[in-house]
VOSE-468490 format. One record per residue (C-alpha): residue number from 1; residue in three letters; x, y, z. Coordinates in Angstrom, 1 decimal. Layout:
<rs>
[r NUM; ALA; [X; Y; Z]] ...
</rs>
This chain:
<rs>
[r 1; UNK; [67.0; -24.8; 11.6]] [r 2; UNK; [65.1; -24.1; 8.2]] [r 3; UNK; [66.4; -24.9; 4.6]] [r 4; UNK; [67.7; -21.4; 4.1]] [r 5; UNK; [70.1; -21.4; 7.1]] [r 6; UNK; [71.2; -25.0; 6.1]] [r 7; UNK; [71.7; -23.6; 2.6]] [r 8; UNK; [73.7; -20.6; 3.7]] [r 9; UNK; [76.0; -22.9; 6.1]] [r 10; UNK; [76.8; -25.3; 3.0]] [r 11; UNK; [77.7; -22.2; 0.7]] [r 12; UNK; [80.0; -20.8; 3.4]] [r 13; UNK; [81.7; -24.3; 3.8]] [r 14; UNK; [82.2; -24.5; 0.1]] [r 15; UNK; [83.8; -21.2; -0.3]] [r 16; UNK; [85.9; -21.7; 2.8]] [r 17; UNK; [87.2; -25.3; 1.4]] [r 18; UNK; [87.9; -23.5; -2.0]] [r 19; UNK; [89.9; -20.7; -0.6]] [r 20; UNK; [91.8; -23.2; 1.5]] [r 21; UNK; [92.6; -25.5; -1.5]] [r 22; UNK; [93.8; -22.4; -3.5]] [r 23; UNK; [95.9; -21.1; -0.6]] [r 24; UNK; [97.5; -24.6; -0.1]] [r 25; UNK; [98.2; -25.0; -3.8]] [r 26; UNK; [99.9; -21.6; -3.9]] [r 27; UNK; [102.1; -22.3; -0.9]] [r 28; UNK; [102.9; -25.6; -2.5]] [r 29; UNK; [104.0; -24.2; -5.9]] [r 30; UNK; [105.9; -21.4; -4.2]] [r 31; UNK; [107.8; -23.7; -1.9]] [r 32; UNK; [108.8; -26.4; -4.4]] [r 33; UNK; [107.9; -27.8; -7.8]] [r 34; UNK; [106.7; -31.3; -6.1]] [r 35; UNK; [104.2; -31.1; -3.2]] [r 36; UNK; [104.6; -32.9; -0.1]] [r 37; UNK; [102.3; -35.9; 1.3]] [r 38; UNK; [100.7; -33.6; 3.9]] [r 39; UNK; [99.8; -31.2; 1.1]] [r 40; UNK; [98.3; -34.1; -1.1]] [r 41; UNK; [96.3; -35.3; 2.0]] [r 42; UNK; [95.0; -31.8; 2.7]] [r 43; UNK; [94.0; -31.5; -1.1]] [r 44; UNK; [92.1; -34.9; -0.8]] [r 45; UNK; [90.4; -33.7; 2.4]] [r 46; UNK; [89.3; -30.6; 0.8]] [r 47; UNK; [88.2; -32.3; -2.4]] [r 48; UNK; [86.0; -34.6; -0.2]] [r 49; UNK; [84.7; -31.7; 1.7]] [r 50; UNK; [83.8; -29.9; -1.5]] [r 51; UNK; [82.2; -33.0; -2.9]] [r 52; UNK; [80.0; -33.5; 0.4]] [r 53; UNK; [79.1; -29.7; 0.4]] [r 54; UNK; [77.9; -30.1; -3.5]] [r 55; UNK; [76.0; -33.2; -2.5]] [r 56; UNK; [74.4; -31.2; 0.6]] [r 57; UNK; [73.7; -28.2; -1.8]] [r 58; UNK; [72.0; -30.6; -4.2]] [r 59; UNK; [69.8; -32.2; -1.4]] [r 60; UNK; [68.8; -28.8; -0.2]] [r 61; UNK; [67.9; -27.6; -3.7]] [r 62; UNK; [65.9; -31.0; -4.2]] [r 63; UNK; [64.7; -32.2; -0.8]] [r 64; UNK; [63.8; -36.0; -0.6]] [r 65; UNK; [60.6; -35.1; 1.4]] [r 66; UNK; [57.1; -35.1; -0.1]] [r 67; UNK; [53.7; -34.4; 1.7]] [r 68; UNK; [50.6; -36.6; 1.6]] [r 69; UNK; [47.6; -34.4; 2.2]] [r 70; UNK; [44.3; -35.2; 4.4]] [r 71; UNK; [42.0; -37.4; 2.4]] [r 72; UNK; [44.9; -39.0; 0.1]] [r 73; UNK; [47.0; -42.1; 0.1]] [r 74; UNK; [50.5; -42.2; -1.0]] [r 75; UNK; [52.0; -45.5; -2.2]] [r 76; UNK; [56.1; -45.5; -2.0]] [r 77; UNK; [57.6; -48.1; -4.3]] [r 78; UNK; [61.3; -49.1; -3.6]] [r 79; UNK; [62.9; -49.2; -7.2]] [r 80; UNK; [65.6; -51.7; -6.0]] [r 81; UNK; [63.5; -54.3; -4.3]] [r 82; UNK; [60.1; -53.5; -6.0]] [r 83; UNK; [58.3; -53.5; -2.6]] [r 84; UNK; [55.5; -50.9; -1.9]] [r 85; UNK; [54.3; -49.4; 1.3]] [r 86; UNK; [51.2; -47.1; 2.2]] [r 87; UNK; [51.5; -43.7; 3.5]] [r 88; UNK; [48.7; -41.5; 5.1]] [r 89; UNK; [48.7; -37.8; 5.5]] [r 90; UNK; [52.2; -36.3; 6.5]] [r 91; UNK; [55.8; -36.2; 5.1]] [r 92; UNK; [57.4; -39.1; 3.3]] [r 93; UNK; [61.0; -39.7; 2.7]] [r 94; UNK; [61.5; -40.3; -1.1]] [r 95; UNK; [65.2; -40.7; -1.9]] [r 96; UNK; [66.1; -39.9; -5.6]] [r 97; UNK; [66.8; -43.0; -7.7]] [r 98; UNK; [65.7; -45.1; -4.7]] [r 99; UNK; [62.1; -44.5; -4.1]] [r 100; UNK; [59.1; -43.3; -6.3]] [r 101; UNK; [56.0; -41.9; -4.7]] [r 102; UNK; [52.4; -41.9; -6.2]] [r 103; UNK; [49.6; -40.1; -4.3]] [r 104; UNK; [46.0; -41.1; -4.9]] [r 105; UNK; [42.6; -39.3; -3.6]] [r 106; UNK; [40.5; -41.6; -1.5]] [r 107; UNK; [37.4; -39.1; -1.6]] [r 108; UNK; [34.2; -40.1; -3.4]] [r 109; UNK; [34.1; -39.1; -7.0]] [r 110; UNK; [31.4; -38.9; -9.4]] [r 111; UNK; [31.3; -39.5; -13.0]] [r 112; UNK; [28.5; -38.3; -15.3]] [r 113; UNK; [28.8; -39.0; -19.0]] [r 114; UNK; [27.4; -35.9; -20.4]] [r 115; UNK; [27.1; -37.5; -24.1]] [r 116; UNK; [24.5; -39.9; -22.9]] [r 117; UNK; [22.0; -37.2; -21.3]] [r 118; UNK; [20.3; -36.2; -24.6]] [r 119; UNK; [18.5; -38.5; -27.1]] [r 120; UNK; [19.9; -36.2; -29.8]] [r 121; UNK; [23.7; -36.7; -28.8]] [r 122; UNK; [26.3; -38.5; -30.7]] [r 123; UNK; [26.5; -41.1; -27.8]] [r 124; UNK; [22.9; -41.7; -27.3]] [r 125; UNK; [21.6; -44.9; -25.9]] [r 126; UNK; [19.6; -47.4; -28.2]] [r 127; UNK; [16.6; -49.1; -27.0]] [r 128; UNK; [15.3; -52.6; -28.0]] [r 129; UNK; [13.1; -50.9; -30.7]] [r 130; UNK; [16.1; -49.0; -31.9]] [r 131; UNK; [15.0; -45.7; -30.7]] [r 132; UNK; [17.7; -43.1; -29.3]] [r 133; UNK; [17.2; -41.8; -25.7]] [r 134; UNK; [19.2; -40.1; -23.4]] [r 135; UNK; [19.8; -41.1; -19.6]] [r 136; UNK; [21.2; -38.9; -16.8]] [r 137; UNK; [23.6; -41.6; -15.2]] [r 138; UNK; [25.6; -40.7; -12.0]] [r 139; UNK; [28.2; -43.1; -11.0]] [r 140; UNK; [29.7; -42.6; -7.6]] [r 141; UNK; [33.1; -44.4; -6.9]] [r 142; UNK; [36.2; -44.2; -4.8]] [r 143; UNK; [39.5; -46.0; -5.0]] [r 144; UNK; [40.2; -49.0; -2.8]] [r 145; UNK; [43.0; -48.6; -0.2]] [r 146; UNK; [43.6; -52.4; 0.2]] [r 147; UNK; [44.2; -52.8; -3.5]] [r 148; UNK; [46.3; -49.8; -4.1]] [r 149; UNK; [49.5; -51.2; -2.7]] [r 150; UNK; [49.5; -53.9; -5.4]] [r 151; UNK; [47.9; -51.8; -8.2]] [r 152; UNK; [49.7; -48.5; -7.7]] [r 153; UNK; [52.0; -49.1; -10.7]] [r 154; UNK; [49.3; -50.5; -12.9]] [r 155; UNK; [46.7; -47.9; -12.6]] [r 156; UNK; [46.7; -45.0; -15.2]] [r 157; UNK; [47.1; -41.4; -14.4]] [r 158; UNK; [43.6; -40.4; -15.4]] [r 159; UNK; [41.7; -43.1; -13.6]] [r 160; UNK; [38.2; -41.7; -14.4]] [r 161; UNK; [38.9; -41.5; -18.3]] [r 162; UNK; [40.9; -44.8; -18.7]] [r 163; UNK; [39.2; -47.0; -16.1]] [r 164; UNK; [35.7; -45.8; -15.1]] [r 165; UNK; [34.4; -44.3; -18.5]] [r 166; UNK; [35.3; -47.6; -20.5]] [r 167; UNK; [33.5; -49.8; -17.9]] [r 168; UNK; [30.5; -47.6; -17.7]] [r 169; UNK; [30.1; -47.3; -21.5]] [r 170; UNK; [30.8; -51.0; -22.2]] [r 171; UNK; [28.1; -52.0; -19.7]] [r 172; UNK; [25.4; -49.3; -20.1]] [r 173; UNK; [24.9; -49.6; -23.8]] [r 174; UNK; [24.7; -53.4; -23.6]] [r 175; UNK; [22.1; -53.3; -20.7]] [r 176; UNK; [20.0; -50.6; -22.1]] [r 177; UNK; [19.8; -52.3; -25.7]] [r 178; UNK; [17.9; -55.1; -23.9]] [r 179; UNK; [14.8; -53.1; -22.9]] [r 180; UNK; [12.2; -51.3; -24.5]] [r 181; UNK; [11.8; -47.5; -24.1]] [r 182; UNK; [8.7; -48.0; -22.0]] [r 183; UNK; [10.7; -50.5; -19.6]] [r 184; UNK; [13.5; -48.1; -19.3]] [r 185; UNK; [11.2; -45.0; -18.7]] [r 186; UNK; [8.8; -46.9; -16.2]] [r 187; UNK; [8.3; -50.2; -15.5]] [r 188; UNK; [11.8; -51.7; -15.1]] [r 189; UNK; [13.8; -48.5; -14.2]] [r 190; UNK; [14.8; -49.9; -10.7]] [r 191; UNK; [15.8; -53.3; -12.1]] [r 192; UNK; [17.8; -51.7; -14.8]] [r 193; UNK; [19.7; -49.6; -12.0]] [r 194; UNK; [20.3; -52.7; -9.8]] [r 195; UNK; [21.6; -54.8; -12.5]] [r 196; UNK; [23.9; -52.0; -13.8]] [r 197; UNK; [25.2; -51.4; -10.1]] [r 198; UNK; [25.9; -55.1; -9.7]] [r 199; UNK; [27.8; -55.6; -13.0]] [r 200; UNK; [29.6; -52.4; -12.6]] [r 201; UNK; [30.8; -53.3; -9.1]] [r 202; UNK; [32.3; -56.3; -10.3]] [r 203; UNK; [34.2; -54.7; -13.1]] [r 204; UNK; [35.5; -51.8; -11.1]] [r 205; UNK; [36.4; -53.8; -8.2]] [r 206; UNK; [38.9; -55.8; -10.6]] [r 207; UNK; [40.6; -52.6; -11.4]] [r 208; UNK; [40.8; -51.6; -7.7]] [r 209; UNK; [38.0; -49.3; -7.7]] [r 210; UNK; [35.1; -49.5; -5.2]] [r 211; UNK; [31.6; -48.6; -6.5]] [r 212; UNK; [29.2; -46.7; -4.1]] [r 213; UNK; [26.2; -46.1; -6.2]] [r 214; UNK; [24.6; -45.7; -9.4]] [r 215; UNK; [21.9; -43.4; -10.0]] [r 216; UNK; [19.4; -43.3; -13.2]] [r 217; UNK; [18.1; -39.6; -13.3]] [r 218; UNK; [16.0; -38.1; -16.0]] [r 219; UNK; [15.3; -40.1; -19.2]] [r 220; UNK; [15.4; -38.1; -22.2]] [r 221; UNK; [13.0; -39.6; -25.0]] [r 222; UNK; [12.6; -38.6; -28.5]] [r 223; UNK; [9.8; -36.1; -29.3]] [r 224; UNK; [7.8; -38.2; -31.6]] [r 225; UNK; [7.7; -41.0; -29.0]] [r 226; UNK; [7.0; -38.6; -26.2]] [r 227; UNK; [4.0; -37.3; -28.0]] [r 228; UNK; [2.7; -40.8; -28.6]] [r 229; UNK; [3.5; -41.7; -25.0]] [r 230; UNK; [1.8; -38.9; -23.8]] [r 231; UNK; [-1.4; -39.5; -25.9]] [r 232; UNK; [-1.1; -43.3; -24.9]] [r 233; UNK; [-0.9; -42.3; -21.3]] [r 234; UNK; [-3.8; -40.0; -21.7]] [r 235; UNK; [-6.0; -42.7; -23.2]] [r 236; UNK; [-4.9; -45.2; -20.6]] [r 237; UNK; [-5.8; -42.8; -17.9]] [r 238; UNK; [-9.3; -42.3; -19.3]] [r 239; UNK; [-9.8; -46.0; -19.6]] [r 240; UNK; [-8.6; -46.4; -16.2]] [r 241; UNK; [-10.9; -43.7; -15.0]] [r 242; UNK; [-14.0; -45.1; -17.0]] [r 243; UNK; [-13.3; -48.4; -15.5]] [r 244; UNK; [-12.9; -47.1; -12.0]] [r 245; UNK; [-16.1; -45.0; -12.5]] [r 246; UNK; [-18.1; -48.3; -13.8]] [r 247; UNK; [-16.7; -50.2; -10.7]] [r 248; UNK; [-17.7; -47.5; -8.5]] [r 249; UNK; [-21.3; -47.1; -9.9]] [r 250; UNK; [-21.6; -50.9; -9.7]] [r 251; UNK; [-20.4; -50.8; -6.0]] [r 252; UNK; [-22.9; -47.9; -5.5]] [r 253; UNK; [-25.9; -50.0; -7.0]] [r 254; UNK; [-24.8; -53.0; -4.8]] [r 255; UNK; [-24.4; -50.7; -1.9]] [r 256; UNK; [-28.0; -49.3; -2.3]] [r 257; UNK; [-29.3; -52.8; -2.6]] [r 258; UNK; [-27.7; -53.9; 0.3]] [r 259; UNK; [-28.9; -50.9; 2.3]] [r 260; UNK; [-32.3; -51.6; 1.2]] [r 261; UNK; [-32.2; -55.3; 2.4]] [r 262; UNK; [-30.8; -54.0; 5.5]] [r 263; UNK; [-33.4; -51.5; 6.2]] [r 264; UNK; [-36.2; -54.0; 5.3]] [r 265; UNK; [-34.8; -56.6; 7.6]] [r 266; UNK; [-34.2; -53.9; 10.2]] [r 267; UNK; [-37.8; -52.9; 10.1]] [r 268; UNK; [-39.1; -56.3; 10.3]] [r 269; UNK; [-37.0; -56.9; 13.2]] [r 270; UNK; [-37.8; -53.9; 14.8]] [r 271; UNK; [-41.6; -54.7; 14.3]] [r 272; UNK; [-41.2; -58.0; 15.7]] [r 273; UNK; [-39.3; -56.8; 18.7]] [r 274; UNK; [-42.0; -54.1; 19.1]] [r 275; UNK; [-45.0; -56.7; 19.1]] [r 276; UNK; [-42.8; -58.9; 21.4]] [r 277; UNK; [-42.4; -56.1; 23.7]] [r 278; UNK; [-46.2; -55.2; 23.8]] [r 279; UNK; [-47.0; -58.7; 24.5]] [r 280; UNK; [-44.4; -58.8; 27.2]] [r 281; UNK; [-45.6; -55.5; 28.4]] [r 282; UNK; [-49.1; -56.9; 28.6]] [r 283; UNK; [-48.2; -60.0; 30.5]] [r 284; UNK; [-46.2; -57.9; 32.9]] [r 285; UNK; [-49.0; -55.5; 33.4]] [r 286; UNK; [-51.7; -58.3; 34.1]] [r 287; UNK; [-49.1; -60.1; 36.6]] [r 288; UNK; [-48.5; -56.4; 38.2]] [r 289; UNK; [-52.4; -56.3; 38.5]] [r 290; UNK; [-52.6; -59.3; 40.5]] [r 291; UNK; [-50.3; -57.8; 43.0]] [r 292; UNK; [-51.5; -54.3; 42.7]] [r 293; UNK; [-55.2; -54.9; 43.5]] [r 294; UNK; [-54.5; -56.6; 46.9]] [r 295; UNK; [-51.9; -54.0; 47.5]] [r 296; UNK; [-54.6; -51.2; 46.7]] [r 297; UNK; [-57.1; -52.8; 49.1]] [r 298; UNK; [-54.7; -53.0; 52.0]] [r 299; UNK; [-53.7; -49.3; 51.2]] [r 300; UNK; [-57.4; -48.1; 51.5]] [r 301; UNK; [-57.8; -50.2; 54.9]] [r 302; UNK; [-54.7; -48.8; 56.1]] [r 303; UNK; [-56.0; -45.3; 55.1]] [r 304; UNK; [-59.5; -46.0; 57.1]] [r 305; UNK; [-57.2; -47.0; 60.1]] [r 306; UNK; [-55.2; -43.9; 60.0]] [r 307; UNK; [-58.1; -41.7; 59.8]] [r 308; UNK; [-59.8; -43.5; 62.7]] [r 309; UNK; [-56.6; -43.4; 64.5]] [r 310; UNK; [-56.3; -39.6; 63.7]] [r 311; UNK; [-59.9; -39.0; 65.0]] [r 312; UNK; [-59.4; -40.6; 68.1]] [r 313; UNK; [-56.1; -38.8; 68.8]] [r 314; UNK; [-57.8; -35.4; 67.8]] [r 315; UNK; [-60.5; -36.1; 70.4]] [r 316; UNK; [-58.0; -37.1; 73.0]] [r 317; UNK; [-56.0; -34.1; 72.2]] [r 318; UNK; [-59.0; -32.0; 72.4]] [r 319; UNK; [-60.1; -33.5; 75.9]] [r 320; UNK; [-56.6; -33.0; 77.1]] [r 321; UNK; [-56.4; -29.3; 76.0]] [r 322; UNK; [-59.8; -28.7; 77.7]] [r 323; UNK; [-58.6; -30.2; 80.9]] [r 324; UNK; [-55.4; -28.3; 80.8]] [r 325; UNK; [-57.4; -25.0; 80.0]] [r 326; UNK; [-59.7; -25.8; 83.1]] [r 327; UNK; [-56.6; -26.3; 85.2]] [r 328; UNK; [-54.8; -23.2; 84.0]] [r 329; UNK; [-58.1; -21.1; 84.6]] [r 330; UNK; [-58.4; -22.6; 88.0]] [r 331; UNK; [-54.5; -21.8; 88.6]] [r 332; UNK; [-54.9; -18.4; 87.4]] [r 333; UNK; [-58.1; -17.5; 89.6]] [r 334; UNK; [-56.0; -19.0; 92.6]] [r 335; UNK; [-53.1; -16.9; 91.7]] [r 336; UNK; [-55.3; -13.8; 91.4]] [r 337; UNK; [-57.1; -14.4; 94.7]] [r 338; UNK; [-53.6; -14.8; 96.4]] [r 339; UNK; [-52.4; -11.7; 94.7]] [r 340; UNK; [-55.4; -9.8; 95.9]] [r 341; UNK; [-55.1; -11.0; 99.4]] [r 342; UNK; [-51.4; -10.1; 99.3]] [r 343; UNK; [-52.2; -6.6; 98.0]] [r 344; UNK; [-54.9; -5.9; 100.8]] [r 345; UNK; [-52.5; -7.4; 103.4]] [r 346; UNK; [-49.8; -5.0; 102.0]] [r 347; UNK; [-52.1; -2.1; 102.1]] [r 348; UNK; [-53.0; -2.8; 105.7]] [r 349; UNK; [-49.5; -3.1; 106.8]] [r 350; UNK; [-48.5; -0.1; 105.0]] [r 351; UNK; [-51.4; 2.0; 106.4]] [r 352; UNK; [-50.6; 0.7; 109.9]] [r 353; UNK; [-46.9; 1.8; 109.3]] [r 354; UNK; [-48.0; 5.3; 107.9]] [r 355; UNK; [-50.1; 5.8; 111.0]] [r 356; UNK; [-47.1; 4.8; 113.4]] [r 357; UNK; [-45.1; 7.1; 111.4]] [r 358; UNK; [-47.3; 9.9; 111.6]] [r 359; UNK; [-47.7; 9.4; 115.2]] [r 360; UNK; [-44.1; 9.4; 115.7]] [r 361; UNK; [-43.5; 12.6; 113.7]] [r 362; UNK; [-46.5; 14.3; 115.5]] [r 363; UNK; [-44.7; 13.4; 118.9]] [r 364; UNK; [-41.4; 14.6; 117.6]] [r 365; UNK; [-42.8; 17.8; 116.1]] [r 366; UNK; [-44.8; 18.5; 119.4]] [r 367; UNK; [-41.2; 18.2; 121.3]] [r 368; UNK; [-39.3; 20.0; 118.6]] [r 369; UNK; [-41.3; 22.6; 116.7]] [r 370; UNK; [-38.2; 23.9; 114.8]] [r 371; UNK; [-38.3; 20.8; 112.7]] [r 372; UNK; [-41.1; 22.5; 110.7]] [r 373; UNK; [-38.8; 25.2; 109.8]] [r 374; UNK; [-36.1; 22.7; 108.8]] [r 375; UNK; [-38.7; 20.8; 106.6]] [r 376; UNK; [-39.6; 24.0; 104.9]] [r 377; UNK; [-36.1; 24.9; 104.3]] [r 378; UNK; [-35.5; 21.5; 102.8]] [r 379; UNK; [-38.6; 21.9; 100.6]] [r 380; UNK; [-37.6; 25.2; 99.4]] [r 381; UNK; [-33.9; 24.6; 99.0]] [r 382; UNK; [-33.9; 23.6; 95.3]] [r 383; UNK; [-35.9; 26.8; 94.5]] [r 384; UNK; [-34.8; 29.5; 97.1]] [r 385; UNK; [-31.1; 29.9; 97.8]] [r 386; UNK; [-31.5; 32.8; 100.6]] [r 387; UNK; [-34.5; 33.7; 102.7]] [r 388; UNK; [-34.3; 37.0; 104.6]] [r 389; UNK; [-37.2; 37.3; 107.2]] [r 390; UNK; [-37.2; 39.0; 110.5]] [r 391; UNK; [-37.1; 36.7; 113.6]] [r 392; UNK; [-40.2; 35.4; 115.3]] [r 393; UNK; [-41.2; 37.4; 118.3]] [r 394; UNK; [-42.9; 34.3; 120.0]] [r 395; UNK; [-40.1; 32.0; 119.0]] [r 396; UNK; [-42.4; 30.3; 116.6]] [r 397; UNK; [-42.2; 29.5; 113.0]] [r 398; UNK; [-39.7; 31.8; 111.1]] [r 399; UNK; [-42.2; 32.1; 108.1]] [r 400; UNK; [-45.2; 33.2; 110.2]] [r 401; UNK; [-44.2; 37.0; 109.5]] [r 402; UNK; [-43.9; 36.2; 105.9]] [r 403; UNK; [-47.0; 34.1; 105.2]] [r 404; UNK; [-49.1; 35.4; 108.2]] [r 405; UNK; [-50.4; 33.5; 111.1]] [r 406; UNK; [-53.0; 31.3; 109.1]] [r 407; UNK; [-50.4; 30.6; 106.6]] [r 408; UNK; [-47.8; 30.0; 109.1]] [r 409; UNK; [-50.1; 27.4; 110.7]] [r 410; UNK; [-50.9; 25.7; 107.4]] [r 411; UNK; [-47.0; 25.8; 106.6]] [r 412; UNK; [-46.3; 24.2; 110.0]] [r 413; UNK; [-48.4; 21.3; 109.0]] [r 414; UNK; [-47.1; 20.7; 105.4]] [r 415; UNK; [-43.8; 19.2; 106.5]] [r 416; UNK; [-45.8; 16.8; 108.8]] [r 417; UNK; [-47.9; 15.8; 105.8]] [r 418; UNK; [-44.9; 15.6; 103.5]] [r 419; UNK; [-43.1; 13.4; 105.8]] [r 420; UNK; [-46.2; 11.2; 106.6]] [r 421; UNK; [-46.5; 10.6; 102.5]] [r 422; UNK; [-42.8; 9.9; 102.2]] [r 423; UNK; [-43.0; 7.5; 104.8]] [r 424; UNK; [-46.3; 5.7; 103.3]] [r 425; UNK; [-44.4; 5.8; 99.8]] [r 426; UNK; [-41.7; 4.1; 101.4]] 
</rs>
């Protein structure tokens, strides 16, 4: 149930109790002049209920719950026992008249005194020479959760204005007054920052504040001092530059001398080394000639022996070639003679075979004269397809009537010669 529904329920309960009281009183007054004990008890009960309803109404209107946001720390103090407890983020019961709650932020906070930033301000710092200067000072701090339980009631509402600022101002003016402007501006700036951080940490820790860091930013110098410092720095820079230039020139002169000495020594060493090298080379050449001359003599003798051996080898090769040629010529002559004899023998055998063939063919033609006509037909078959001739009257050659008697006689002899030639070729 939310607060609104609780409020409505309490209101309805109060109204009902009021109506009940009024109705009971009216009935009692109507019944008799003196109320009965039951009426008195009912009136008391209703009175108690009305008081409880009024108390509930007041609690609803003023809820005893407070919230602690993330990054905050709540310290609840019991007003009766004076004991304190810490509460992190969430809801905290705070009973009116019994508890008091104070919420502190645990986040890091930064304090930057604006009045100290310029040399012309009312709160400008003073150096050891009495010159005014401004410093951009940044103090980063946070509350100590461990010390808040004991010091929650002692800490003021404005911690920065009432705790941090007095501690910073009381320390910064005293520290900067011990140093010159030059020390603050350049030489001892880091030392001053470390000393401020150490002393300020001790002071703030006693108040329940943790110091995180102290940073010194821009230093605002008086205009006259800045102009003088700029001119002084320029002269110092020029002096430093001249000193470095002279040192550089001196080192260059020494470097030139050292280089000349080194070159002289290097040339002398190189000359000595070259002379030693020539002597060693001459000695080596002399020693080499002692071995080279016998070697050359042996080479000459070896070449003579090689030439003599080559000459003998060439003579032997020429003799072998001549003998091989004689053998080849003799073999070729023998081969040609054998071939001639074989050819003569072949011709003889072919002639004999042809003569025998012709004799056989003559005998065959004599027994069968029509073979002449067949031979003639075979010869003319590739040139003449059909031959029309009258039959021979004397049963002789069919071509006698075409070629005449003389031609017929010659034609009859042609097949015999053709067959003889074919047999000879075969």
